[in-house]
MIGUTOR-57885 format. One record per residue (C-alpha): x, y, z; residue in one letter. Coordinates in steps of 0.1 Angstrom, whole numbers, padded with zeros to 4 digits, always signed. Each point is the difference from the previous one (the first is absolute). Layout:
XYZa...
END
This chain:
+0000+0000+0000m+0014+0034-0010r+0002+0029+0023r-0024+0027-0013l+0001+0038+0002e-0037+0007+0009i-0017+0034+0004l-0030+0001+0023l-0025+0028-0008i-0025+0010+0027g-0006+0009+0036t-0022-0028+0014s+0011-0019+0032p-0007-0032-0020a+0028+0010-0024l+0023+0005+0029t-0005-0036+0011l+0005-0012-0036l+0032+0021+0000h+0013-0020+0030q-0010-0033-0016d+0019+0008-0032l+0030+0011+0020l+0001-0034+0018d+0002-0016-0035h+0032+0020-0007g-0013+0025-0026h+0012+0036-0002a-0030+0024+0007l-0008+0036-0005y-0031+0019+0010l-0018+0029-0017a-0026+0013+0024d-0011+0030-0021s-0003+0012-0035a+0030+0023+0006a+0021-0029+0012a-0008-0019-0031l+0012+0029-0021q+0033+0005+0019q+0010-0037-0002r+0031-0001+0023p+0005-0037-0009w+0013-0022-0028r-0024-0011-0028q-0022-0027+0016p-0009-0033-0016r-0034-0002+0016l-0026+0026+0012l-0026-0009+0026i-0029+0025+0004d-0025-0001+0028d-0025+0024-0014g+0002+0025+0028s+0015+0029-0020l-0019+0020-0026a+0024-0001-0029l-0002+0013-0035c+0017-0013-0031a+0028+0025+0002s+0010-0014+0034n+0009-0033-0016w+0023+0016-0026h+0033-0019-0003g-0014-0031+0017l-0019-0014-0030g+0025-0028-0006d-0003-0013+0035c-0022-0030+0008a-0030+0011+0021l-0022-0017+0026l-0030+0019+0012s-0017-0013+0032l-0036+0009+0005r-0030-0011+0021l-0033-0011-0016g-0027+0008+0025i-0035-0015+0000h-0020+0025+0021l-0033+0016-0009q+0003+0030+0024r+0028+0017+0019d+0017-0021+0027l-0018+0014+0031q-0034+0001-0016s+0003-0036-0013a+0004-0013+0036g+0021-0030-0012e+0033-0007-0014l+0004+0000-0038p+0012-0029-0021t+0035+0008-0013l+0019-0010-0031e+0037+0005-0004l+0007+0012-0035l+0034-0001-0017c+0004+0020-0033w+0031+0002-0022t+0009+0021-0030g+0008+0037-0002s-0013+0032+0016a-0026+0004-0028t-0008-0036-0010a-0003-0029+0025q-0015-0034+0000r-0012-0021+0030l+0021-0031+0006i-0013-0011+0034e-0032+0004+0020r-0001-0017+0034q-0032+0001+0020r+0005+0000+0038l-0022-0022+0021g-0026+0017+0022p+0012+0013+0034e-0026-0014+0023t+0012+0019+0031s-0011+0033-0015g+0033+0015+0010n+0013+0023-0028g+0035-0001+0013q+0000-0038-0002q-0012+0003-0036l+0027+0026-0007r+0028-0022+0014l-0013-0030-0020n+0000+0021-0031a+0035+0012+0005i+0013-0036+0007a-0017-0011-0032s+0015+0030-0019l+0035-0010+0013q-0004-0035-0013e-0014+0012-0034m+0027+0026-0005l+0028-0024+0011a-0011-0025-0026l-0001+0025-0029h+0033+0017+0010v+0017-0034+0004s-0012-0011-0035r+0011+0033-0015f+0034-0002+0016s+0005-0034-0017r-0016+0010-0033n+0002+0036-0012p-0028-0006-0025d-0023-0015+0026y-0023+0030+0004l-0003+0005-0038q-0008-0037-0004q-0026-0001+0028a-0035-0007-0013a-0026+0027+0005a-0032-0009+0019i-0034+0017+0000n-0007+0027+0026p-0025-0008+0027g-0033+0015+0009q+0011+0019+0030e-0019+0031+0011d+0031+0022+0002l+0038-0003-0004q+0023+0016+0025q+0037+0004+0008g+0015-0019+0029l-0004+0031+0023d-0037-0008+0001w+0009-0028+0024l+0007+0025+0027e-0036+0012+0004q-0010-0037+0000l+0021-0005+0031a-0023+0022+0021w-0031-0020-0007f-0015-0026+0023h-0035-0015-0003r-0006+0004+0037f+0002+0038-0005n-0029+0002-0024q-0026+0012+0024s-0012+0034-0014e-0034+0010+0014n-0011+0034-0014q-0032+0003+0022p+0021-0005+0031m+0024+0027-0012l-0029+0023-0005a-0013-0008+0035a+0034+0009+0014a-0005+0036-0011e-0029+0004+0025v+0012+0012+0035p-0005-0027+0027l-0019+0024+0022i-0027+0005-0026e-0007-0038-0001r+0002-0001+0038l-0025+0028+0004e-0024-0016-0025q+0002-0032+0020s-0007+0019+0032l-0033+0013-0014r-0011-0031-0020v+0006-0024+0030h-0009+0025+0027a-0021-0025+0020d+0025-0029-0003s+0026-0008+0026p+0034+0014-0009a+0019-0009+0032l-0002-0028+0025n+0020+0009+0031l-0003-0022+0031n-0033-0012-0013g-0014+0035-0004q-0011+0008-0035r+0005+0035-0015i-0019+0008-0032s+0013+0018-0030y-0022+0030+0010a+0015+0001+0035q+0035-0003-0014l-0007+0028-0025h-0014+0022+0027a+0030-0005+0023l+0025+0006-0029a-0018+0032-0010a+0002+0013+0036a+0037-0007+0002i+0005+0016-0034l-0017+0031+0013q+0024+0002+0029r+0031-0003-0022l+0017+0034-0001p+0006+0018-0032v+0036-0007-0008l+0023+0023-0019p-0003-0003-0037t+0029-0017-0018a+0009-0015-0033t-0003-0035+0014e-0029-0014+0022p+0008+0002+0037p+0009-0032+0020v-0024-0009+0028i+0012-0027+0025g-0027-0023+0015v+0013-0016+0032c-0031-0018+0014l-0008-0034+0013g-0026-0020-0019k-0032+0018+0007s-0028+0019-0017a+0021+0031+0003a+0028-0016-0020l-0021-0012-0029y-0019+0033-0001a+0033+0019+0000s+0012-0019-0030v-0031+0012-0020l+0004+0035+0013a+0037+0002-0011v-0009-0013-0034f-0028+0025-0003g+0023+0028+0011y+0022-0008-0030g+0030-0006+0023a+0026-0027+0000v-0011-0027+0025y+0029-0010+0023l-0010-0030+0021p+0019-0003+0033l-0004-0032+0021d-0001+0010+0037p+0015-0034+0009a+0033+0010-0016h+0027+0016+0021p-0004+0037+0006a+0034+0007-0013e-0009-0016-0034r-0032+0019-0001l+0017+0033+0007r+0025-0007-0027y-0028-0007-0026i-0020+0031+0009v+0031+0022-0003k+0013-0017-0032n-0034+0002-0017a-0003+0037+0008g-0035-0006+0015a-0022+0031+0002s-0025-0014+0024l-0003-0030+0023l-0033-0018+0010l+0005-0020+0032h-0015-0014+0031d+0028+0008+0025g+0014-0035+0000q+0035+0011-0012v+0019+0030+0014p+0007+0021-0031l-0004+0035+0015d+0037+0009-0005e-0004-0001-0037l-0019+0033+0000k-0023-0012-0027v-0036+0013+0001p-0022-0028+0012s-0036-0010+0006l-0008-0022+0030d-0029-0023-0008l-0004-0015+0034r-0031+0021+0001q-0017-0006-0033l-0019+0028-0016p-0038-0003-0001t-0008-0018-0033p-0018+0022-0025l-0036-0006-0008t-0018-0004-0033q+0003+0012-0026p+0037-0009+0002l+0024+0022-0019p+0025-0012-0026s+0034-0011+0013l+0016+0012-0032l+0014+0035+0005r+0017+0001-0034q+0005-0026-0028r+0036-0012+0001p+0020-0006-0032a+0007-0037-0008p+0037+0005+0006d-0005+0018+0033a+0016-0018+0030p-0025-0013+0025c+0017-0027+0022v+0035-0002+0016a+0008-0035+0015i+0033-0003+0019y+0019-0033-0004t+0033-0013+0013s+0030+0015-0017g+0034-0015-0006t+0017+0028+0018t-0018-0008+0032g-0025+0029-0003q-0034-0005-0015p-0008+0015-0034k-0033+0015-0011g-0016-0015-0032v-0022+0026-0017l-0030-0013-0019l-0023+0020-0023s-0037+0002-0005q+0004-0020-0033r+0020-0027+0019n-0027-0005+0025l-0030+0002-0024s+0015-0026-0024h+0009-0023+0029f-0035+0002+0014q-0017-0006-0033a+0021-0030-0008w-0001-0016+0035y-0037+0004+0005s-0007-0018-0032a+0027-0027+0005h-0013-0011+0034v-0037+0006-0008q-0007+0026+0027l-0036+0012+0002d-0026+0013+0025q-0003-0034+0016q+0037-0004+0007s+0015+0001+0034r+0037+0007+0001a+0023-0005+0029l+0021+0031+0009q+0029-0019+0014f+0030+0021-0011s+0015+0027+0021t-0007+0035-0012i+0036+0007-0010g+0001-0030-0023f-0009+0004-0036d-0023-0030+0002a-0024+0021+0021s-0008+0019-0032l-0010-0033-0015l-0022-0008+0030d-0018+0033+0002i-0003+0019-0033l-0014-0026-0025p-0024-0013+0027t-0015+0034+0005w-0002+0009-0037v-0020-0032-0005c-0023+0006+0030g+0013-0029+0020g+0005-0003+0038e+0034+0003+0017l+0004-0024+0029v+0027+0013+0024v+0016-0024+0025p+0012+0011+0034t+0037-0002+0008e-0007-0031+0021d-0017-0016-0030q+0028+0010-0023r+0026-0017+0021h-0020-0032+0009d-0006-0022-0031p-0029-0018+0017a-0018+0032+0010q+0006+0014-0035l-0015-0031-0017l-0030+0002+0024t-0006+0036-0010l+0002-0007-0037m-0025-0029+0003r-0024+0019+0022e+0000+0031-0021q-0001-0020-0032q+0031+0016-0015v+0002-0006-0037t+0033+0017-0008h+0032+0002+0020a+0036+0010-0005f+0022-0020+0024l+0038-0003-0001p+0016-0034-0007p+0015-0002+0035a-0034+0002+0015l-0015-0026-0024l+0026-0024+0013s-0013+0001+0036i-0038+0002-0006l-0018-0030+0014p+0004-0028-0026r-0032-0019+0008d-0025+0028-0008q-0012+0013-0033n+0005+0038-0005l-0033+0003-0018r+0013+0028-0022l-0007+0007-0036s+0033+0017-0007h+0032-0002+0021l+0027+0024-0010i+0036-0004+0011t+0034+0015-0009g+0030+0018+0013g+0018-0033+0007d+0001-0036-0012v-0027-0025+0011c+0009-0033+0014e-0009-0028-0024p-0022-0016+0026e-0020+0032+0003v-0007+0000-0038i-0010-0036+0000a-0024+0005+0029r-0016+0032-0010l-0001+0000-0038a-0030-0023+0000g-0020+0020+0026q-0002+0033-0019c+0017+0020-0027q+0035+0004+0014l+0016+0031-0017h+0038+0004+0003n+0007+0037-0007i+0033+0016-0006y+0011+0035-0003g+0021+0026+0020p-0018+0030+0015t+0016+0020-0027e-0023-0017-0025t-0032+0007+0020t-0004-0032+0020v+0004-0026-0027l+0011-0006-0036a-0005-0037-0006t-0024-0026+0013t-0005-0038-0001r-0030-0020+0012v+0018-0029+0017f-0008-0036-0008q+0007-0026+0027a+0032-0013-0016d+0014+0034-0012d+0035+0012+0005n-0001+0023+0030n+0023+0025-0018r-0023+0004-0030n-0010+0037-0002l-0024-0005-0029g-0005+0025-0027w+0000+0038-0001p-0034+0016+0007i-0019+0021-0026a+0020+0027-0018n+0032-0010+0018t+0032-0013-0014r+0027-0019+0018v+0035+0000-0015l+0026-0024+0012i+0034+0014-0009l+0036-0009+0003d+0027+0022+0014q+0003+0017-0034g-0037+0009+0001l-0008-0025-0027q-0029-0025+0001p+0008-0035+0011v-0009-0033-0017a-0025-0025+0014e+0010-0015+0034n+0029+0024+0004t+0001+0021+0032p+0001+0037-0003g-0012+0031+0019e-0037+0009-0001l-0010+0034-0013y-0036+0012+0000i-0018+0024-0024a-0035+0012-0001g-0027+0021+0017p+0010-0013+0034g+0035+0013+0000v+0001+0028+0026g+0013+0035-0002l+0033-0007+0020g+0012+0005+0035y-0013+0030+0020l+0027+0026+0003n+0027-0023-0012n+0008+0007-0036p+0033-0018+0000a-0015-0033+0010l-0030+0006-0023s+0024+0004-0030n+0018-0032+0010e-0031-0023+0003r-0025+0017-0024f+0017+0000-0033i-0008+0006-0037t+0012-0025-0025l+0002+0006-0037t-0012-0031-0018l+0010-0012-0035a-0016+0024-0024g+0005+0030+0023g-0031+0000+0022s+0005+0008+0037p-0014-0022+0028l-0004+0011+0036h+0010-0028+0023l+0004-0009+0037y+0031-0021+0008r-0011-0025+0027t+0033-0016+0010g-0018-0033-0002d+0014-0029-0021i-0024-0021-0020g-0003-0020-0032k-0026-0007-0027w-0015-0035+0001t-0028-0017-0018a-0024+0008+0029d+0010+0036+0006g+0028+0018+0019i+0019-0020+0026e+0016+0019+0028l+0037-0009+0006c+0011+0024+0027g+0012+0036+0006r+0029+0017-0016r+0010+0016+0033d-0003-0033+0020s+0025-0018-0022q+0031-0010+0020v+0032-0013-0013k+0011-0031+0019i+0033-0017-0010r-0002+0019-0034g-0036-0012-0007f-0030+0023-0001r-0026-0013+0025v-0037+0009+0002e-0015-0006+0034p-0034-0003-0017e+0012-0029-0021e+0012-0019+0031i-0033+0008+0017e-0019-0013-0030h+0019-0033+0001c-0005-0005+0037l-0037+0008-0002r-0004-0025-0029s+0009-0028+0025s-0033+0005+0018g+0018-0009+0033l-0010+0032+0018f-0031+0023-0003h+0022+0030-0002q+0036+0006-0010v+0020+0032-0003a+0037+0004-0010v+0023+0030+0007v+0037+0006-0005i+0019+0017+0028d+0029+0024-0001a+0024-0030+0002q-0016-0013-0032r-0014-0030+0018r-0033-0014-0012i-0025-0003+0028l-0033-0020-0003a-0029+0005+0023f-0029-0024+0002c-0034-0002+0017v-0022-0030+0006q+0015-0032-0013a-0023-0023-0020t+0020-0032+0009a+0022-0014+0027d+0036+0012-0001d-0009+0027-0025g+0032+0019+0004e+0022-0030-0008a-0022-0008-0030a+0002+0037-0012l+0038-0001+0003r+0001-0032-0022l-0024+0017-0025h+0023+0030-0002a+0030-0023-0006e-0018-0018-0028q-0013+0031-0017q+0025+0028+0006l+0037+0005-0008p+0021+0003+0032d+0004+0037-0002y-0038+0004+0001m-0007-0023+0029r-0009+0016+0034p+0026+0000+0026a-0026+0001+0028f-0035-0012+0003y-0022+0013+0028q-0036-0010+0009q-0022+0028+0014l-0033-0001+0017a-0012+0027-0025q+0016+0024-0025m+0004+0037+0010p-0021+0023-0021y+0001+0036-0011t-0031+0023+0005a-0010-0009-0035n-0001-0037+0006g+0032-0009-0018k+0027-0021+0015i+0024+0023+0019d+0033-0010-0014r+0020+0025+0020q-0014-0016+0031a+0011-0034-0012l+0035+0014-0005l+0000+0011+0036a-0006-0035+0013i+0034-0017+0009p+0007-0030-0022p-0009-0033+0018g+0019-0032-0004l-0015-0034-0003t+0003-0018+0034q+0025-0028-0001s+0000-0031+0023n+0035+0009+0012h+0021+0031+0004h+0037+0002+0005f+0015+0030+0017g+0036+0011-0004p+0025-0021+0020v+0032+0019-0008t+0009+0037+0001s+0005-0001-0038v-0035-0014-0005e-0014+0026+0023a+0017+0028-0019q-0012-0014-0033l-0036-0003+0012v+0002+0037+0008g+0012+0007-0036v-0028-0021-0014w-0026+0017+0022s+0011+0034-0013e+0000-0010-0036l-0032-0020+0000l-0018+0023+0024e-0010-0028+0022l+0003-0004+0038p+0031-0020+0010e-0022-0025+0019q-0018-0009-0033d+0033-0011-0016i+0009-0036+0004s+0036-0007-0007t-0009-0030-0022d-0025+0020-0021a+0008+0008-0037s+0008+0037-0007f-0024-0002-0029f-0029-0015+0019s+0003+0030+0024l-0005+0025-0028g+0035+0003-0014g+0008+0006-0037h+0030+0009-0021s+0002+0036+0010i-0002-0008+0037l+0025-0028-0006l+0025+0025-0014s-0005+0023+0030r+0003-0030+0024l+0034-0009-0015l+0012+0036+0002l-0011+0002+0036a+0019-0032+0008v+0031+0014-0016r-0003+0032+0020e-0007-0016+0034q+0022-0031-0002f+0028+0013-0022g-0002-0028-0025r-0019-0008-0032g-0022-0031-0004i-0003-0019-0033a-0036+0003-0011i-0002-0036-0013n+0010-0015+0034r-0027+0020+0017f-0027-0008-0025i+0006-0037+0004e-0017+0003+0033m-0011+0037+0006p-0004-0001+0038t+0015+0019+0029v+0016-0032+0011q+0018-0005-0033r+0010+0037-0003l+0014-0001+0036a+0021-0030-0010t+0013+0018-0031l+0008+0031+0020v+0018-0020+0026s+0020-0019-0026g-0010-0034+0012e+0007-0017-0033q-0004-0036+0013a-0037+0006+0006q-0006+0012-0035l+0004-0033-0019l-0036-0011+0001g-0025+0009-0026l-0037+0005+0004d-0013-0034+0009t-0030+0004-0022q+0022+0003-0031a+0016-0033+0007e-0033-0017+0007r-0015+0014-0033d+0030-0012-0020a-0005-0035+0012c-0038-0002+0000r-0016-0031-0015e-0010+0005-0037l-0026-0027-0004g+0003-0002-0038l-0009-0028-0024q+0025+0003-0028i-0014-0003-0035l+0020-0017-0028p+0013+0019-0031m-0028-0015-0021a-0025+0022+0019q+0018+0032-0008l-0024+0028-0009g+0003+0024-0030d+0033+0019+0007v-0011+0027-0024h-0027+0010+0025k+0017+0017+0029v-0014+0012+0033i+0017+0032+0013v-0004+0011+0036t+0008+0036+0009g-0008+0009-0036a-0006+0037+0008n+0034+0006+0015s+0029+0017-0018f+0016-0033-0010l-0034-0017-0003g-0013+0021-0029v+0033-0005-0019h-0002-0037+0006l-0035+0000-0016v+0013+0020-0030e+0030-0024-0004a-0021-0031+0002l-0022+0013-0028l+0030+0008-0021e+0014-0035+0005w-0033-0014-0013g-0020-0009+0031a-0035-0009-0012s-0016+0012+0033e+0012+0018+0031v-0021+0000+0032a+0008+0030+0021c-0008-0005+0037l-0005+0035+0016v-0014+0009+0034r-0029+0025+0001c+0006+0031+0021s-0026+0019+0020a-0006+0023-0029s+0009-0019-0032q-0008-0033-0015s+0027-0024-0011a-0006+0010-0037q+0003+0037+0009q+0032-0005+0020r+0016-0020-0029f-0011+0025-0026t+0014+0028+0021a+0033-0018+0004a+0002-0004-0038l-0006+0037-0005m+0025+0010+0027e+0027-0021-0017n-0007+0010-0036g-0013-0035-0009l-0036+0009-0009h+0003-0015-0035r+0002-0037+0010l-0021-0026-0018d-0026-0003+0027m-0019-0027-0020s+0026-0024+0014r-0002+0014+0036v-0025-0010+0027k+0000+0019+0033v-0013-0018+0031f-0008+0015+0034a+0021-0020+0024a+0013+0000+0035d+0030-0024+0003l-0004-0003+0037r-0034-0016-0003q-0008-0036-0008p+0000-0006-0038r+0020+0033-0002l-0033+0019+0006g-0013-0010-0034l-0036-0011-0007a-0004-0037-0002e-0006-0001-0037a+0029+0024-0007e+0024-0022+0020y-0012-0031-0017a+0006+0016-0034y+0035+0011+0008l+0008-0034+0016d-0012-0019-0030s+0013+0021-0029e+0032+0016+0010y+0035-0014+0001g+0022+0027+0016a-0002+0022+0031l+0022+0031+0003l-0002+0010+0037h+0011+0036+0001n-0023+0014+0027a+0017+0011+0033a-0002+0028+0025q+0034+0017-0006v+0008+0017+0033n+0035+0003+0014h-0011+0012+0034v-0026-0024+0013l+0011-0032+0018d-0005-0035-0013y-0032-0007+0019r-0016+0031-0014s+0008-0011-0035l-0006-0037+0002a-0037+0001-0008a+0007+0017-0033d+0033-0015-0010n+0000-0035+0014v-0035-0013+0005e-0011+0003-0036p+0028-0023-0011l-0019-0030+0015f-0031+0009-0020e+0020+0005-0032c+0017-0034+0005l-0034-0017+0003r-0011+0017-0032l+0032-0011-0018c-0006-0036+0009e-0038+0001-0004g-0020-0012-0030r+0029+0008-0023r+0037+0003+0008k+0014+0034-0004k+0035+0015-0001v+0004+0021+0032f+0021+0031-0007n+0009+0019+0032f+0013+0036+0000v+0023+0003+0030s+0028+0026+0005t+0037+0000-0003l+0001+0013+0036s-0014-0034+0011a+0031-0019-0013c+0013-0022+0028s+0026-0024-0016a+0036+0011-0001i+0033-0018-0007d+0033+0002+0018a+0012+0029-0023d-0030+0021+0009g-0017-0006-0034q-0038+0001+0002v-0013-0032-0016l-0027-0005-0025e-0015-0029+0020q-0030-0009+0021d-0002+0017+0034p+0023-0010+0028a-0014-0007+0035a+0018+0032+0012t-0017+0034-0003p+0005+0024-0029p+0035+0014-0005i-0009+0036-0006y-0028+0014+0020i-0019-0020+0025r-0031+0022+0001n-0035-0013+0000g-0005+0002-0037y+0032-0019-0009n-0006-0025+0027l-0035-0007-0015s+0015-0005-0034k+0027-0024+0015w-0027-0020+0018v-0020-0001-0033g+0031-0013-0018e+0005-0028+0026r-0037-0010-0003i+0003-0002-0037l+0033-0019+0001q-0018-0027+0021r-0029+0000-0026a+0025-0004-0028r+0016-0030+0018d-0035-0015+0001q-0005+0004-0038g-0015+0035-0004v+0015+0019-0030w+0014+0032+0016v+0019+0028-0017n+0016+0025+0024l+0008+0035-0012y+0021+0024+0021r-0001+0035-0015p+0024+0026+0012g-0005+0038-0004n-0031+0002-0023i+0002+0033-0018t-0018+0019-0027f-0015-0012-0033d+0029+0003-0024s-0023+0012-0028r-0015+0030+0017n+0016+0005+0034g-0033-0007+0019i+0006-0011+0036c-0014+0003+0035q+0028+0017+0019p-0023+0008+0030q+0000-0037+0008r+0038-0006-0005n+0021+0006+0031r+0032+0005-0019l-0017+0027-0022m-0013+0017+0031l+0035+0000+0015m+0014+0015-0033l-0027+0027-0002k+0006+0009+0037g+0037+0002-0006s-0005+0023-0030l-0022+0022+0022q+0029+0001+0025l+0025+0008-0028g+0022-0029+0011q+0000-0036-0013v+0019-0028+0016p+0030-0012-0020a-0004-0038-0002l+0025-0023-0016e-0021-0026-0017l-0013-0014-0033n-0036+0013+0001f-0029-0023-0009d-0026+0014-0024l-0025-0025-0014m-0027+0016-0023p-0034-0013+0009v-0010-0008-0036d+0031-0022-0005f-0005-0018+0033l-0037-0006-0009a+0010-0014-0033r+0024-0024+0017f-0025-0013+0025i-0028-0002-0025a+0022-0020-0024f+0009-0026+0026h-0033-0001+0018s-0013-0029-0022s+0033-0019+0001r+0015-0021+0028y+0036-0014+0002q+0007-0013+0035p+0037+0005-0003e-0005+0037-0011q-0030+0011+0020a+0015+0027+0022v+0009+0033-0016f+0019+0029+0016n-0013+0029-0021l+0023+0030+0004h+0014+0017-0031n+0038-0008+0000p+0008+0026-0027e+0026+0025+0015p-0011+0033+0015l+0017+0018+0028s-0020+0019+0026w+0018+0032-0009s-0009-0004-0037d-0036-0006+0009y-0004+0030+0022v+0019+0022-0025s-0031-0002-0022v-0019+0021+0025f+0027+0026+0001r-0001+0002-0038d-0037+0006+0002s+0004+0031+0021g+0001-0013+0036r+0034+0011+0014p+0013-0020+0030f+0033-0010+0017e+0012-0036+0003l+0011-0004+0036v+0011-0029+0022s-0027-0021+0016v+0011+0013+0034e-0004+0037-0011q-0033-0008-0016w-0013-0016+0032q+0008+0031+0019r-0023+0019-0023q-0029-0023+0009l-0008+0021+0030r-0011+0028-0024r-0027-0023-0014v-0035+0012+0007d-0035-0010-0011r+0004+0017-0034d+0031-0021-0009n-0006-0033-0018a+0024-0017+0024l-0023+0006+0029f-0021-0032-0004d+0030-0022-0005v+0025+0017+0023l+0003-0030+0023g+0016-0021-0027f+0030+0022-0005y+0009+0012+0035l+0027-0027+0002d+0012-0003-0036g-0013-0020-0029f-0001-0035+0014e-0037+0000-0006e+0006+0001-0038d+0015-0027-0022i+0027+0023-0012g+0027-0015-0024d-0015-0026-0023i+0033-0014-0012s-0001-0028+0026l-0034-0014-0011i+0001-0031-0022r-0025+0000-0028h+0009-0029-0024g-0036-0013-0002n-0013+0035-0007a+0026+0007-0027r-0008-0033-0017a-0037+0010+0002g+0007+0033-0017v+0018-0019-0028e-0030-0024-0004r-0021+0031-0005m+0022+0011-0029g+0008+0032+0020a+0028+0016+0019r+0001+0020+0033y-0009+0036-0005p+0031+0022-0002q+0000+0028+0025k+0007+0027-0026t-0003+0038+0006p-0030+0000-0023q-0018-0026+0021l+0008+0019+0032l-0010+0033-0014q-0034-0015-0010r-0007-0010+0036g+0013+0034+0013c-0023+0019-0024q-0031-0018+0012y+0009+0009+0036l+0002+0036-0011h-0033-0003-0019d-0018-0011+0031i+0018+0026+0022a+0016-0027+0021f+0033+0017-0004i
END
């Protein structure tokens, strides 16, 4: 294939992606993004022009390019109306024309399949991927045959409604079928001030009950009369450009509800103040809002504010008939009318300002949605300062319904509240999820509509209540007028399903670049529509930050509120994933407390679960009311089976009940204030030496636990320790005892007892390993070995851990070597299916073009019987497949053996049973070079089965688990199982594009942190660098073969590369540093803070580099070299070009 000079003409983002694709194929590219650039031509004469149709060009613009071959890419669009009016996605055709600027013929027309998700961005991405394939094919053929385009046969144009350039895809990206909710009558209703509708209802329903307070009914006429009397007593406030703010600080009473009407009638901004809140908070709100008047009943001392006030302890005499109008003057639709103060990230509350139009539209939609009418009786549960009180009160009154107000005792006693609702025949109620969890379970609520929101419901609540009534899950910040989406829950619904946007409302889910996301891809929720408020009262800076205007493709502006919530589009609506500001990085991974909470709730082991992360980045789980015996132990096991180790709670605590805020939400700040509790053990060992006592004090300070709670035989990690705290622990030991401790020796048994022995230098006591490791290595296998005649189809291969960095490359390599079918076993996460996780891994690693017709993805859990597969799926794999490639493992160099055995050792026994089940299968095990344990008298590391002695390099929990696995499989091979053992060394980037996962590579974190310090250790060694794609090809090639005498492979890359030559690539790329001795470099480690990449792995380097393999020249690899030759390949040379490719990717992703 010849290298072509190609000129790209256009400005579309799609063309930018095509540009990158052509670069990867080695072509020389130029870009003309305007007619002027096309005229200037600062490039050599191209061989090929590619035009995206985004520029308006005339014949003269093409002057001098007439001899160049031309490909024009266009979209054929089947759409009767414009995109938004159509309400559905169009059918797209990709059109490829060739010829000249004035005469072209169509040579390919490719119709895309329908995008059933209704997500325009998904259709856009599908179109671009198909364009890439189409263009690559034509360019490849043209590069081989210069006459190809002239010889290509013309085809007939289609019957599309219009033809567009590739830039049209950008407006497609902003479309989603769930946003097609236009309702013009409701928009018209929003132009009518709310007070007009309220006053009309007061007169039409004058004789009907409006309020039910302590069993006393107050009619609409009585309420009208009292409101009119209060309105008359309101002083005339100074005229201003904006309506005055009137604070209402009253307990739930006739005076409160009449005051709400009076303030609306006055045309002022209603500022609700809950008298139950601390006086200091209320004083701040009144002052911050610039209140002109305060209506109160003397409950809260606010005199020092010097704000004019009206004391309503003595109510004015209600006016008599005929009652006057409450409307003093008709407000404009954009006039502010409500200010609700919510918690702010700065610690001070912020006032959300809502307009007349906001409230009128909300009322019109809500009343219709929950079918409010004159017969309705709505519970007024919410506190007055919570925006849900607007939902309780205003729509009910507009429709002539009755408001049933519980006493404070009834609000706080679920049994009393339920009795009130049943006695008063309440039809509608908004109740927060936390309250629903503690309502009596054996009684029917007898509601028509139950509305909940503001938090996530427990699955048990949904299952119990969805059949009793219409259970509405509403979502929306106060800034969007109470709600923006809704979902009527079904019994088996996902509790994080937010449903669809309400009428006239759009929800955009955007990435960090403010671009729409594809289906099932998390992004931040932005809300547009008539519910978006005016901003924050007297806080323009924060208003500008959260209320933004976005220019869409085509130039139209859209006013949005940025919620800070993370969600994704699914087939059933929007699924909540968490909060942007609640994300915490733990050991380099982004962790959402909500995702952990969702996982724990799904177990059904407790009626309520809440998860918080404290300042030490420890995950704390709080549970209420177990549904089974030993619920806490079962919940721990559930977490271990469902969550990666960095997402598992360090502490579980059972509470009698959850703490709640005034609004009925779980009070997470109160949970953080509860000291972490430890599971009670049957035994407790206190310190017996002065060193142990001193170490217990160190652990107590680091783990923030009382000394008496720390048993000297307890694991550091079971007490809440993690990699960051481990680094701090080893630093503290160095400072207090004047000597360093090798991290591997501590991790073998991470207890105070072991650490004290290491500090004291009592080497004789350190010879023993964890007894569980030895027991596991010698455990009975219980296999019935099959003969070779029963070997399955070795061209059908099962891959575990298929969504890992190595795993996806193994799948690619198996397909390239001709596998007829690859079964990918992938564990579901709390938020993604197995298929979604595998697809995301392919995209992340640039492998999204695999032939998926030969790939099957199965949801599996290797720690479960039958590997967690359904019975029919297991039987299919057992009967049809002939090879298993076991790549799954929890790679963690900090946790001890016992913490990792469930993931890294237990699945081996199930995998062995599968390999000797209905059909015999080749068992391919991916171990690690760090688990090597056989060595000769000259110190050479042997390419043999494992020795009975522990690993040579690092005896941490991970390497011990791989060594135990090797010993188990050695015994299985001795019995007749066909086992291939692969020991990779330093797995690095894809040699074709540089893609890697440096955040999960300890050596890369060390190097990045060193570059940040400006000093890199000078190491004298031949540095290992094994490209992941070559490694995958090697393993895939041998996975269907078995030669007992050559079944162990030490898979480092023996090609020469010194450490200094490797790191010099980073200096050449613009990162200056100094090569220093290891001793000098270690002295710099005290400068490492949380912002340095070394912070998480510091403990591994405090005492040198004995934790890393180092020089690879002593590692034998005869079997591996012979295996490379059988492939017809050679080891990848560590050339400057190869190193630069990896370095460039690290730059591209801003890792360095």
